[in-house]
C-alpha positions as CSV (number, residue, x, y, z in Angstrom):
1,A,-144.2,31.5,-38.9
2,P,-142.3,27.9,-38.0
3,G,-145.1,25.6,-39.0
4,P,-145.2,22.5,-36.6
5,I,-142.1,20.3,-35.9
6,P,-142.2,17.8,-39.5
7,D,-142.8,14.3,-38.5
8,G,-141.6,11.2,-40.3
9,A,-139.2,11.1,-43.5
10,F,-138.0,14.2,-46.1
11,D,-136.7,14.2,-49.4
12,G,-134.1,16.8,-49.4
13,T,-132.4,19.0,-51.7
14,A,-129.3,21.7,-51.1
15,L,-129.1,24.5,-52.7
16,F,-125.8,26.4,-53.0
17,P,-126.3,30.4,-53.0
18,K,-125.0,32.0,-56.0
19,G,-123.8,35.6,-57.0
20,A,-125.3,37.3,-60.1
21,S,-122.2,36.3,-62.0
22,G,-123.5,33.2,-61.5
23,K,-120.8,31.4,-59.5
24,R,-120.8,30.6,-56.0
25,R,-121.2,33.6,-53.7
26,V,-118.3,32.7,-51.6
27,A,-116.1,33.1,-55.0
28,E,-117.5,36.1,-55.9
29,I,-116.8,37.6,-51.9
30,V,-112.7,36.1,-52.6
31,G,-112.3,37.0,-55.7
32,G,-109.6,36.8,-58.5
33,F,-108.0,33.2,-58.6
34,S,-108.8,32.7,-54.6
35,G,-112.1,32.9,-55.6
36,F,-111.5,30.4,-58.8
37,V,-110.2,27.6,-56.2
38,A,-113.5,28.6,-54.0
39,N,-115.4,28.4,-56.7
40,L,-114.3,24.7,-57.8
41,K,-114.6,23.8,-54.0
42,G,-118.1,24.5,-54.0
43,M,-118.7,22.6,-57.0
44,Q,-117.3,19.6,-55.0
45,L,-118.9,20.4,-52.1
46,E,-122.5,20.2,-54.0
47,K,-121.7,17.4,-56.0
48,I,-120.7,15.0,-52.6
49,A,-124.0,16.8,-51.0
50,E,-126.6,15.7,-54.0
51,F,-124.7,12.1,-53.8
52,M,-124.6,11.8,-50.4
53,W,-127.4,13.7,-48.3
54,K,-130.8,12.5,-49.3
55,G,-133.0,14.6,-46.3
56,K,-134.0,14.4,-42.9
57,V,-136.1,12.0,-40.8
58,F,-137.6,13.8,-38.0
59,Y,-138.8,12.1,-34.4
60,R,-141.1,15.0,-33.4
61,D,-142.5,13.0,-30.3
62,Q,-138.6,12.8,-29.3
63,R,-137.6,15.7,-30.4
64,V,-134.8,14.5,-32.3
65,L,-133.9,14.3,-36.6
66,R,-131.9,12.0,-38.4
67,N,-130.0,12.8,-41.6
68,R,-130.7,10.4,-44.9
69,I,-127.2,9.7,-46.3
70,E,-127.8,6.9,-49.1
71,D,-124.4,5.8,-49.7
72,I,-121.5,6.0,-47.0
73,G,-118.8,4.5,-49.1
74,V,-116.8,7.5,-49.5
75,L,-117.4,8.0,-45.1
76,K,-116.0,4.9,-44.8
77,E,-113.1,5.2,-47.1
78,L,-112.2,8.2,-45.3
79,G,-112.2,7.0,-42.4
80,I,-115.0,8.9,-41.0
81,V,-117.5,5.9,-40.4
82,E,-116.5,3.1,-37.6
83,G,-119.3,-0.3,-37.3
84,E,-122.6,-0.1,-39.3
85,P,-125.0,2.6,-38.7
86,K,-128.5,2.7,-38.3
87,K,-130.6,1.8,-41.5
88,M,-134.4,2.3,-43.1
89,E,-136.1,1.9,-46.3
90,V,-137.5,5.4,-47.2
91,N,-139.2,5.6,-50.9
92,G,-138.1,2.1,-51.6
93,K,-134.1,2.6,-51.2
94,Q,-132.2,2.0,-48.2
95,T,-131.0,4.7,-46.5
96,W,-128.3,5.5,-43.7
97,L,-129.8,7.1,-40.7
98,L,-126.6,9.6,-39.5
99,F,-125.8,13.3,-37.5
100,P,-128.8,13.0,-35.4
101,A,-129.6,16.6,-33.7
102,K,-131.7,17.8,-31.7
103,L,-135.3,19.8,-32.9
104,Y,-136.5,22.6,-30.5
105,C,-138.3,26.3,-31.6
106,G,-135.8,29.5,-31.5
107,Q,-134.3,32.4,-32.5
108,S,-133.8,32.7,-36.0
109,L,-130.3,33.7,-37.0
110,L,-131.2,34.9,-40.2
111,D,-134.4,37.1,-38.2
112,A,-133.9,37.2,-34.9
113,R,-137.5,38.6,-34.5
114,R,-138.8,35.4,-35.6
115,E,-138.7,31.7,-34.3
116,S,-137.5,29.3,-37.0
117,I,-137.5,25.4,-36.1
118,I,-133.9,24.9,-35.1
119,I,-131.9,21.6,-36.3
120,D,-129.1,21.7,-33.4
121,Y,-126.3,19.5,-34.0
122,F,-124.1,20.6,-31.0
123,F,-125.4,18.5,-28.4
124,S,-125.7,15.3,-30.7
125,D,-123.3,13.3,-28.3
126,E,-126.1,13.1,-25.6
127,I,-128.7,11.7,-28.0
128,E,-129.1,7.9,-27.9
129,G,-127.7,5.8,-31.0
130,Y,-125.4,8.5,-31.1
131,Q,-122.2,6.9,-32.9
132,E,-118.5,8.9,-32.5
133,R,-118.2,8.2,-35.8
134,P,-119.3,9.9,-37.8
135,D,-121.6,11.7,-35.9
136,F,-118.8,13.8,-34.5
137,V,-118.5,15.4,-37.5
138,A,-121.2,18.1,-37.5
139,G,-121.5,18.8,-33.7
140,R,-119.3,20.3,-30.9
141,R,-116.0,18.6,-31.7
142,G,-116.5,19.2,-35.6
143,I,-118.0,22.2,-37.4
144,R,-120.9,23.1,-35.3
145,V,-123.7,22.7,-37.8
146,R,-127.4,24.4,-37.3
147,D,-129.8,24.1,-39.4
148,E,-133.3,26.0,-39.5
149,I,-136.0,25.5,-40.9
150,R,-139.9,26.8,-41.7
151,M,-142.9,25.7,-43.2
152,V,-144.3,26.9,-46.4
153,R,-147.2,24.5,-46.6
154,P,-147.7,21.4,-45.1
155,G,-144.9,18.6,-46.3
156,F,-143.0,21.2,-47.8
157,Y,-140.2,23.3,-45.5
158,L,-137.1,25.7,-46.3
159,G,-134.2,25.7,-44.7
160,R,-130.8,27.2,-43.8
161,A,-127.7,25.6,-42.7
162,Y,-124.9,27.8,-40.8
163,V,-121.5,26.1,-39.7
164,D,-120.6,27.6,-36.7
165,K,-123.3,30.0,-37.5
166,V,-122.0,31.1,-40.6
167,F,-124.6,30.9,-43.9
168,L,-123.4,28.0,-45.9
169,L,-126.7,26.6,-47.8
170,N,-130.3,26.8,-48.4
171,F,-132.3,23.4,-48.5
172,T,-135.6,22.0,-49.1
173,L,-137.5,19.6,-47.5
174,Y,-140.2,17.7,-48.9
175,N,-142.6,14.8,-47.8
176,A,-145.4,14.1,-50.4
177,E,-147.4,11.8,-48.6
178,I,-148.3,15.2,-46.0
179,S,-148.2,17.1,-49.0
180,K,-151.0,14.9,-50.3
181,R,-152.7,14.5,-47.1
182,D,-152.5,18.1,-45.8
183,G,-152.2,20.4,-48.3
184,E,-151.6,21.6,-52.2
185,T,-149.4,19.0,-53.9
186,F,-145.9,20.3,-55.3
187,T,-144.1,18.6,-58.5
């Protein structure tokens, strides 16, 4: 079951799929020199995700979320960020809130017989506080991201990220306060 839609700030960890050889799954599928290049690109994407993306902030009552980015310097250098995005402090660190998405329960792309909590970036341009740059990147005029999450236990969710309905990566979301208050401690 999907569990309740989360509320508040969650720490995130991106988990890129690897195949039997230990290389990124896409490298095994492509194979040869192209697979080698895909593996290197995957390593770069992992480093970028680890460096920049720190989790999500859920606003359950509004059915909206925003992604936590701790360093937007790279995005600014690429000319993707204009202006000063919204910020907040999480775990004693300043974090920028980018890439808004709508929240709802719906049919899973992984298992159509079950529901998941859907994090839908397609109509992000309709969300209050949307900033064309960089928020368009994840939306309908960008790479069309859609995430699905399910609760494992209070304060801990597993998720899958899709780009244009193609699986990209898994991720975890964890809120220690909720876990301690409502469930078991996870370390």
